[in-house]
N, C-alpha and C positions, 0 to 999 in steps of 0.2 A: 168538574174539571176546569181549570183555569186556562184561558187562551194565552198563547205566548205573546210577549211584548212585540208589537209591530213598530219598526223604526219610523214609519210614516208619521205617527203621532208625535214623536220627538222632533222630527223635521218641522212639523207644524208649530210646535211649541217654540222652537228656536226662531222660526220665521216671525212669530208674533213678538218675540223678544227683540228682534232686529227692528221691526216696525215701531215698537214702543220706544226704543232707544233713540230714534230719529227726532223725538220731541225733547230729549234731554240735551243739555249743553254738550256740544262736541268740540268747541273751540273757546279759548279764553285768552284775554290779554290784560295787562296792567297799565298800558299806555293811555294817556289822556283820561284818567279816571277809571279805566278798566271797562270791560264788557265781555259778553259771551255771544255765541251763535250756535244754533242747532243745525242738523243736517238738512232740514227742509227749507232753510233759508231765513228763518227767524233770527233776529239779532237784537241785542240790548246793549246800550252804552256806546262806546267808541268803536266797537268792532263791526265792520260792514263786510258783506259778501258781494261778489259780482252779481248783477241782476240777471235774471233769466233762468232757464232750466239747466240744472247741473247734476253732478253725480249723486248728490244727496237726495234729490227728488226721484231719481231713477232707482235708488236703493229702496225707497218707500214703495214704488210701484212693483219692483221685483219681489220684495218681501211679501206683498199680498198675493202675488202669483205663486210664490213658493209655499205659502200657507195652504193654498188650494191644492197644489200638487202633493204636498205632504198629507193632507186629509184624504186625498184620493188613494194614496198608498195605504194609509191607515185603514180605510174602509174596504180595501181590496178591489178597487175599481181601476181597470187597466194598469195593473201593477207594474209591468215592465216599462211601458211608455211613461207613466207618471213618475216612476222612480228615476228614470233617465232624465226626464225633464227637471226633476228636483235637483239632480246632480248638476246639470248645466246651469240652472238658475242660481244655485248656491255658489258655484264657481264664479259666476258673474258678480254676485254680491261681494264676495271676498275681493275680487279684483277692483271693483268700484270703491270699496272701503279703503284699499291701499292707495288708489288714485286720489281719493278725497284727502287722505293724509298727506300725500306728496304735494298736492296743490296748495293746501291751506296751512299746514303746520310748518311755519318758518318763523324764526325770532322776529318780533316779540310775541307772536301768536303761538300758543301751546295747546296740546290736546287736553280735553277734559274727559270726565268719567263716561259720558254718553258714547264717545268714540270707542272707548275700551269695551263697554258693554256690547255695542253693536258689532265690533270686530270679533269678540269672543263668541257671540251668538252665531255669527256668520260661519265661523270655523266649526262650531258645534253642528250647525245645519249641514255643512259639507261632510263631516264625518258620518252623520246619521244618513245622509243621502247615499254615501258610499256603501254603508251597511244595507240600505234598502235595495240598491242595485245588486249587491252580492246575494242577498236573500232571494230576490226575484229570479236571479240566474240559477240558484241552487234548486228552488222549487220548480222552475221550468225544466231542468234536467231530470229531476226525479219523476216527473209526470210522463216522460217520454218512454 
């Protein structure tokens, strides 16, 4: 008999995708010979990011935490708490991605494919986190 699909593993998959996307180009420009930058602060060419810790680095840290929370839900460890933590963390990642876009995407700088991969993965993680919270609530009610 096959086990039902647990949404926690999908949360972990989307979290890994968000973490991988931060190494992809998130910003690009054609000014002064062109250049690109990724979410973690790496830049090439004429595009430079402000120094210091920013939303891109925080997205990387939160995506690794989301990966752990998703794996905990997938394994059935503290399902209620870990699914709620996954929901909160995925909401934070979506908000930080929107903030990153608002801060950095202004002409002549445009968004690149890494930003779209990261945003799509963050929304996917949010949807699966909602699914995990709902599944934990339903299972909790049926056991009472």
